RORO-897401 format. One record per residue (C-alpha): residue number from 1; z, x, y. Coordinates in Angstrom, 2 decimals. Layout:
% RORO-897401
+-----+---------+---------+---------+
| num |      zz |      xx |      yy |
+-----+---------+---------+---------+
| NUM |       Z |       X |       Y |
...
+-----+---------+---------+---------+
% end
This chain:
% RORO-897401
+-----+---------+---------+---------+
| num |      zz |      xx |      yy |
+-----+---------+---------+---------+
|   1 |   27.13 |  -45.89 |    3.16 |
|   2 |   24.39 |  -44.30 |    4.69 |
|   3 |   22.55 |  -43.43 |    7.00 |
|   4 |   19.55 |  -44.63 |    8.43 |
|   5 |   16.57 |  -43.27 |   10.25 |
|   6 |   14.60 |  -46.15 |   10.90 |
|   7 |   15.28 |  -48.51 |   14.36 |
|   8 |   17.35 |  -51.69 |   14.10 |
|   9 |   15.15 |  -55.04 |   15.45 |
|  10 |   18.11 |  -54.45 |   18.42 |
|  11 |   16.93 |  -51.06 |   19.59 |
|  12 |   13.70 |  -51.93 |   19.31 |
|  13 |   14.31 |  -54.78 |   20.93 |
|  14 |   16.24 |  -52.41 |   24.15 |
|  15 |   13.19 |  -50.08 |   24.11 |
|  16 |   11.11 |  -52.81 |   24.40 |
|  17 |   13.14 |  -54.21 |   27.66 |
|  18 |   13.08 |  -50.73 |   29.28 |
|  19 |    9.77 |  -49.96 |   28.96 |
|  20 |    9.10 |  -53.08 |   30.73 |
|  21 |   10.40 |  -52.13 |   33.68 |
|  22 |    9.57 |  -48.95 |   34.20 |
|  23 |    6.30 |  -50.76 |   33.79 |
|  24 |    7.08 |  -53.64 |   36.81 |
|  25 |    8.54 |  -50.32 |   37.88 |
|  26 |    5.38 |  -48.03 |   38.45 |
|  27 |    3.57 |  -50.77 |   39.47 |
|  28 |    1.05 |  -50.69 |   42.03 |
|  29 |   -1.11 |  -53.83 |   43.99 |
|  30 |   -4.42 |  -53.79 |   44.01 |
|  31 |   -6.22 |  -53.86 |   47.25 |
|  32 |   -9.41 |  -55.71 |   47.69 |
|  33 |  -12.48 |  -54.57 |   49.98 |
|  34 |  -13.42 |  -56.42 |   53.06 |
|  35 |  -16.61 |  -56.55 |   52.97 |
|  36 |  -18.61 |  -60.27 |   53.98 |
|  37 |  -21.55 |  -60.81 |   51.56 |
|  38 |  -21.87 |  -57.55 |   49.09 |
|  39 |  -19.42 |  -54.76 |   47.91 |
|  40 |  -21.19 |  -52.64 |   45.54 |
|  41 |  -18.70 |  -49.91 |   43.94 |
|  42 |  -20.09 |  -47.17 |   41.54 |
|  43 |  -18.72 |  -45.76 |   38.70 |
|  44 |  -19.95 |  -42.59 |   37.01 |
|  45 |  -19.73 |  -42.43 |   32.98 |
|  46 |  -20.34 |  -39.31 |   31.36 |
|  47 |  -20.98 |  -38.64 |   27.55 |
|  48 |  -21.22 |  -35.00 |   26.05 |
|  49 |  -23.34 |  -35.60 |   21.89 |
|  50 |  -22.15 |  -32.70 |   20.60 |
|  51 |  -24.92 |  -30.99 |   17.76 |
|  52 |  -25.53 |  -32.78 |   14.56 |
|  53 |  -26.05 |  -31.23 |   11.18 |
|  54 |  -27.04 |  -32.10 |    8.21 |
|  55 |  -28.17 |  -29.74 |    4.98 |
|  56 |  -29.03 |  -31.19 |    1.63 |
|  57 |  -30.50 |  -29.44 |   -1.57 |
|  58 |  -33.46 |  -30.70 |   -3.36 |
|  59 |  -34.70 |  -29.53 |   -6.67 |
|  60 |  -32.62 |  -27.93 |   -9.32 |
|  61 |  -30.52 |  -25.30 |   -8.22 |
|  62 |  -30.63 |  -23.06 |  -11.89 |
|  63 |  -32.29 |  -20.78 |  -11.75 |
|  64 |  -33.45 |  -19.67 |  -14.70 |
|  65 |  -33.87 |  -15.86 |  -15.89 |
|  66 |  -35.53 |  -14.28 |  -18.33 |
|  67 |  -34.93 |  -10.79 |  -19.64 |
|  68 |  -38.32 |  -10.90 |  -21.77 |
|  69 |  -40.24 |  -11.54 |  -18.10 |
|  70 |  -38.97 |   -8.77 |  -15.80 |
|  71 |  -38.60 |   -9.81 |  -12.01 |
|  72 |  -40.11 |  -13.10 |  -12.67 |
|  73 |  -40.44 |  -15.43 |   -9.63 |
|  74 |  -38.01 |  -18.91 |  -10.30 |
|  75 |  -38.10 |  -21.71 |   -7.50 |
|  76 |  -34.71 |  -22.58 |   -6.53 |
|  77 |  -33.89 |  -25.00 |   -4.88 |
|  78 |  -34.82 |  -26.75 |   -1.25 |
|  79 |  -32.83 |  -26.98 |    1.49 |
|  80 |  -33.28 |  -30.06 |    4.13 |
|  81 |  -32.42 |  -29.63 |    7.50 |
|  82 |  -31.65 |  -31.70 |    9.91 |
|  83 |  -30.51 |  -31.39 |   13.40 |
|  84 |  -30.53 |  -32.51 |   17.32 |
|  85 |  -29.94 |  -29.08 |   18.45 |
|  86 |  -30.48 |  -25.52 |   17.13 |
|  87 |  -29.65 |  -24.13 |   14.01 |
|  88 |  -28.86 |  -21.26 |   12.17 |
|  89 |  -29.38 |  -21.77 |    7.62 |
|  90 |  -27.42 |  -18.69 |    5.82 |
|  91 |  -27.23 |  -17.78 |    2.23 |
|  92 |  -24.78 |  -15.77 |    0.67 |
|  93 |  -22.36 |  -15.43 |   -2.72 |
|  94 |  -19.10 |  -17.24 |   -3.93 |
|  95 |  -18.43 |  -13.69 |   -5.28 |
|  96 |  -19.16 |   -9.60 |   -6.11 |
|  97 |  -19.84 |  -10.33 |   -9.44 |
|  98 |  -21.61 |  -12.40 |  -11.79 |
|  99 |  -19.56 |  -14.61 |  -14.26 |
| 100 |  -20.56 |  -14.09 |  -17.43 |
| 101 |  -20.74 |  -17.58 |  -19.32 |
| 102 |  -20.11 |  -15.66 |  -22.84 |
| 103 |  -18.83 |  -13.45 |  -24.88 |
| 104 |  -21.82 |  -11.02 |  -25.13 |
| 105 |  -22.71 |  -11.81 |  -21.08 |
| 106 |  -22.12 |   -8.34 |  -18.92 |
| 107 |  -18.37 |   -8.80 |  -16.61 |
| 108 |  -19.11 |   -6.14 |  -13.78 |
| 109 |  -23.50 |   -7.59 |  -13.22 |
| 110 |  -23.05 |   -7.50 |   -9.10 |
| 111 |  -24.36 |  -10.15 |   -6.79 |
| 112 |  -27.25 |   -7.79 |   -5.27 |
| 113 |  -28.80 |   -8.40 |   -8.81 |
| 114 |  -29.81 |  -11.78 |   -7.32 |
| 115 |  -32.77 |  -11.15 |   -5.12 |
| 116 |  -33.75 |  -14.34 |   -2.58 |
| 117 |  -36.45 |  -15.03 |   -0.14 |
| 118 |  -38.17 |  -18.21 |    1.55 |
| 119 |  -41.28 |  -17.51 |    0.97 |
| 120 |  -42.53 |  -17.16 |   -3.33 |
| 121 |  -44.91 |  -14.34 |   -1.93 |
| 122 |  -42.35 |  -11.54 |   -0.96 |
| 123 |  -40.26 |  -10.03 |    1.01 |
| 124 |  -36.79 |  -10.63 |   -1.47 |
| 125 |  -33.47 |   -9.45 |   -0.44 |
| 126 |  -30.42 |   -8.87 |   -2.71 |
| 127 |  -28.01 |  -11.67 |   -2.07 |
| 128 |  -24.29 |  -10.79 |   -0.97 |
| 129 |  -21.09 |  -12.78 |   -0.34 |
| 130 |  -21.62 |  -11.50 |    3.25 |
| 131 |  -24.24 |  -14.82 |    4.11 |
| 132 |  -27.26 |  -13.46 |    5.30 |
| 133 |  -29.67 |  -15.80 |    7.67 |
| 134 |  -32.26 |  -17.51 |    5.59 |
| 135 |  -33.70 |  -19.96 |    8.76 |
| 136 |  -33.49 |  -20.56 |   12.17 |
| 137 |  -34.78 |  -23.65 |   14.60 |
| 138 |  -33.84 |  -26.18 |   17.28 |
| 139 |  -34.08 |  -30.31 |   17.10 |
| 140 |  -35.38 |  -31.31 |   13.26 |
| 141 |  -35.60 |  -34.66 |   11.91 |
| 142 |  -36.29 |  -33.32 |    8.18 |
| 143 |  -37.55 |  -29.44 |    8.04 |
| 144 |  -37.60 |  -27.43 |    4.67 |
| 145 |  -36.59 |  -24.64 |    3.96 |
| 146 |  -37.75 |  -23.32 |    0.09 |
| 147 |  -35.57 |  -20.33 |   -1.87 |
| 148 |  -37.24 |  -18.52 |   -4.49 |
| 149 |  -35.11 |  -16.03 |   -6.82 |
| 150 |  -36.03 |  -12.99 |   -8.73 |
| 151 |  -33.04 |  -11.82 |  -11.03 |
| 152 |  -32.73 |   -7.13 |  -10.99 |
| 153 |  -32.23 |   -5.86 |  -14.51 |
| 154 |  -30.64 |   -2.92 |  -15.46 |
| 155 |  -31.72 |   -1.93 |  -18.93 |
| 156 |  -29.53 |   -0.83 |  -21.03 |
| 157 |  -26.32 |   -2.11 |  -18.86 |
| 158 |  -27.44 |   -5.96 |  -18.62 |
| 159 |  -26.31 |   -7.16 |  -22.14 |
| 160 |  -27.59 |  -10.12 |  -23.91 |
| 161 |  -25.34 |  -13.33 |  -22.73 |
| 162 |  -25.65 |  -15.93 |  -20.31 |
| 163 |  -24.17 |  -15.79 |  -15.93 |
| 164 |  -24.10 |  -17.43 |  -13.55 |
| 165 |  -23.62 |  -17.55 |  -10.13 |
| 166 |  -22.55 |  -19.50 |   -6.79 |
| 167 |  -25.09 |  -19.51 |   -4.01 |
| 168 |  -23.51 |  -20.65 |   -0.85 |
| 169 |  -26.13 |  -22.38 |    1.28 |
| 170 |  -24.67 |  -22.41 |    5.31 |
| 171 |  -25.71 |  -24.43 |    7.83 |
| 172 |  -24.44 |  -23.24 |   11.23 |
| 173 |  -25.19 |  -24.41 |   15.11 |
| 174 |  -26.45 |  -22.10 |   17.01 |
+-----+---------+---------+---------+
% end
């Protein structure tokens, strides 16, 4: 015979009776207001609406870096931010190095070789595993932030091959 951790029907019935007795013992008599024509009470209701954030990416997340055209600017995705409060959009890398997608690719290509900007005209910064602030704002029904990328090549060190990297976009309230 095994001991079960479930309550028997009898135990449940006993618990229900004890709970009922406890409630009856603590019952409080309601009192009516003593007013002749109009009785009025007020109640304050409050609600806290938290900051609601939504981030979506439109467009191709694929960045095509071409070694035969040094420093090309490639349009990346467009981040769409929706928020009912202040927000901050950050961009960062998922790892310290690029991932070689084939046997010929360099295994130690640093993440800093991918440059990013929110303006195709310039102002590029090296990507890092430490998130960088790309944009900030306040309440919005949809603010687009376009990303542009450039890839830095290091002559003989960057062998022919395919390289990949996870780029993280993080939206936080500020």
